[in-house]
Every structure is written in C-alpha cells, then in structure tokens.
C-alpha positions in Angstrom: -13.4 -0.2 -3.6 -10.4 -2.5 -3.2 -11.9 -4.3 -0.3 -15.2 -4.8 -2.2 -13.3 -6.1 -5.2 -11.3 -8.6 -3.1 -14.3 -10.0 -1.2 -16.7 -9.9 -4.2 -19.4 -8.0 -2.4 -20.4 -4.4 -1.5 -19.1 -4.4 2.1 -18.2 -0.8 2.2 -19.7 2.4 0.7 -17.6 3.8 -2.2 -18.0 7.4 -3.2 -15.9 10.2 -4.8 -17.0 12.5 -2.0 -14.2 12.9 0.6 -15.1 11.9 4.1 -17.7 9.2 3.1 -15.8 6.5 5.0 -15.7 7.4 8.7 -14.6 4.2 10.5 -12.0 1.5 10.0 -13.7 -1.7 8.8 -12.1 -5.0 9.7 -12.9 -7.9 7.3 -11.8 -11.5 7.7 -10.5 -12.8 4.3 -9.2 -16.3 3.4 -7.2 -16.9 0.2 -4.5 -19.4 -0.7 -5.2 -21.1 2.6 -4.1 -18.0 4.5 -6.3 -16.0 6.8 -6.1 -12.2 6.7 -7.8 -9.4 8.4 -8.2 -6.6 5.9 -8.6 -3.1 7.4 -10.2 -0.5 5.2 -9.6 3.0 6.5 -11.0 6.4 5.9 -8.8 8.4 3.6 -6.2 10.5 5.4 -6.4 14.1 4.3 -4.2 17.1 5.2 -5.1 18.8 8.4 -6.2 22.0 6.6 -8.7 20.0 4.6 -10.3 18.3 7.6 -13.0 20.7 8.7 -15.3 18.6 11.0 -14.7 16.9 14.3 -16.1 13.6 13.0 -13.7 13.5 10.0 -10.8 14.5 12.4 -11.5 11.3 14.5 -11.8 9.3 11.3 -8.3 10.3 10.4 -7.1 9.5 13.9 -8.6 6.0 13.6 -7.0 5.5 10.2 -3.6 6.4 11.6 -4.2 4.0 14.5 -5.0 1.2 12.0 -1.4 1.5 10.8 -0.3 0.3 14.2 -2.5 -2.9 13.8 -1.2 -3.6 10.3 1.7 -5.9 9.4 1.7 -4.7 5.8 0.0 -1.5 4.4 -1.3 -1.1 0.9 -1.0 2.5 -0.2 -3.5 3.3 -2.9 -2.6 6.2 -5.1 -4.7 7.6 -8.0 -3.0 6.9 -11.3 -4.5 10.1 -12.8 -3.3 12.4 -10.0 0.0 10.7 -9.3 1.6 10.6 -5.9 0.7 13.6 -3.8 2.4 15.2 -0.9 -0.2 13.6 1.4 0.5 10.2 -0.1 4.2 10.7 0.6 3.4 11.7 4.2 1.4 8.5 4.7 4.1 6.4 3.1 6.7 8.0 5.4 4.5 7.4 8.5 4.1 3.7 7.6 7.8 3.5 7.1 8.6 5.2 10.4 6.2 2.7 12.1 8.2 -0.1 10.6 5.4 -1.5 8.4 5.7 -3.4 5.2 4.5 -1.5 2.2 3.0 -2.2 -1.2 2.1 0.7 -3.4 -1.0 0.3 -5.6 -1.4 2.7 -8.5 -5.2 2.4 -8.8 -7.4 3.5 -11.7 -4.8 2.4 -14.2 -7.6 1.4 -16.6 -8.4 5.1 -16.9 -5.0 6.1 -18.2 -5.3 6.8 -21.9 -2.6 6.8 -24.5 -0.5 4.1 -22.8 2.6 3.2 -24.7 5.1 0.4 -24.3 7.0 2.0 -21.4 4.2 4.0 -19.7 4.0 1.8 -16.6 7.8 1.5 -16.4 8.3 5.3 -16.7 5.5 5.9 -14.1 7.2 3.4 -11.7 10.6 5.0 -12.2 9.1 8.4 -11.3 7.3 6.9 -8.3 10.5 5.3 -7.0 12.4 8.7 -7.4 9.7 10.4 -5.3 9.7 7.6 -2.7 13.5 7.6 -2.3 15.4 6.6 -0.3 12.8 3.9 0.8 11.9 2.9 -2.7 12.4 -0.9 -2.6 8.6 -1.6 -2.4 6.5 -3.5 -4.9 4.5 -1.2 -7.1 1.4 -2.8 -8.7 -0.8 -1.1 -11.3 -4.4 -1.9 -10.5 -8.0 -1.2 -11.2 -10.5 -2.0 -8.6 -13.4 -1.5 -11.0 -12.2 -4.1 -13.5 -10.4 -6.1 -10.8 -7.2 -5.8 -12.8 -4.2 -7.2 -10.8 -5.9 -7.0 -7.4 -4.9 -10.6 -6.6 -1.4 -9.8 -7.8 -1.5 -6.9 -5.2 -2.5 -9.4 -2.5 0.3 -11.8 -3.6 2.8 -8.9 -3.3 1.5 -8.1 0.1 2.0 -11.7 1.2 5.5 -11.7 -0.2 6.3 -8.5 1.8 4.9 -10.1 4.9 7.0 -13.3 4.3 10.1 -11.3 3.8 9.6 -9.3 6.9 9.1 -12.4 9.0 11.9 -14.5 7.4 14.7 -15.6 9.8 18.2 -15.8 8.5 20.6 -18.0 10.3 23.9 -16.4 11.6 26.0 -18.8 9.5 24.2 -17.8 6.3 24.5 -14.1 7.2 28.2 -14.6 8.0 28.8 -16.2 4.6 27.2 -13.4 2.7 28.9 -10.7 4.8 32.3 -12.4 4.5 32.2 -12.2 0.6 31.3 -8.5 0.9 34.0 -7.8 3.5 36.6 -9.5 1.3 35.5 -7.6 -1.8 35.7 -4.2 0.1 38.0 -4.5 3.1 
C-alpha cells in the first residue's frame, strides 16, 4: 500500500490476507530529481506461520531484497505495535549494515490521541529497538497518504548520512575535543 501511495497508482495488490504478495516488485521512482528503485516485498512471517512452499520462497526473496537495498523502510502496524517478528527483521537489516527508517503505519486508525501519544509511542519503540535506536520513526497512513513523502525524505537523509565522507582533519578535530575532555 505504501508503494501504491507513493507512485499514485495501483501497482501492487493490497490485501489483509497474509501471503497475498509473493514476489518482490521493483519500481523505478523519480522524486526531487533523484532516481530510486523501490522494492516492495512480501511480508516476512515467522517460520511456524509459513505453511506452503510458495510462501516460503516468497520470504526467501524478501530477505534477499534486503541485500539489494541501501535503506530499508520497516512498516509496523500502529494498532499492533512492534512485534517480535518486526524486531527480528529490524535486527537482520541492522546485521546486514542497511540504513533503516521505521514507519508506524495506520496511524490514522489510532483513536483517543492525546498531546503526547506519538511521543510516548516513539519512546516505547526506541526502548524496544535498543541499542540500535537512532533511526527515524515516522507516523504514517498509506490510505490517507499522511506523511508518506516525509518518510521518503527521511529515507534520503539516512542514505545521505550513510554515504557521507568525513575528512581526517575534521574527524581529528572532533576527536581531539573529546579526548581532551575525557583523557
């Protein structure tokens, strides 16, 4: 549903039925004069929930798509919160050295939002993601297209930060201050 919202057309089938998406779908996308290849994958379910060979291979292809990606967007369901399987996927992306952006999707369906609801939700998420919790967390809705472009901007920022080169002299200046402060 995120891919469909970004490109403005029904490119992929969206269903609440697990296992609907079988293949990874590569889509060229151009925004802000930057060219992307968005890779939509099948959901990755726990092994004991995968009960057909076809779905097993869909999960394998989704995991292989992590190898192709520079930055991964992990979509979690706002109503369910982060699950053990979401944490496993997050950990896998981290182990593979991928940039990450966490999208809390279906935020429009959360009722009784108060002033600090998003802030409290984000704090709980960061506690669960620790120690690797320095990732952008964006609250989105693919149905209403709420903050989907902000999610893409965060993804570009993560990519830019991962490819940024810091000169040795600048690094030495920063480290020298830290070393002097804590010899």
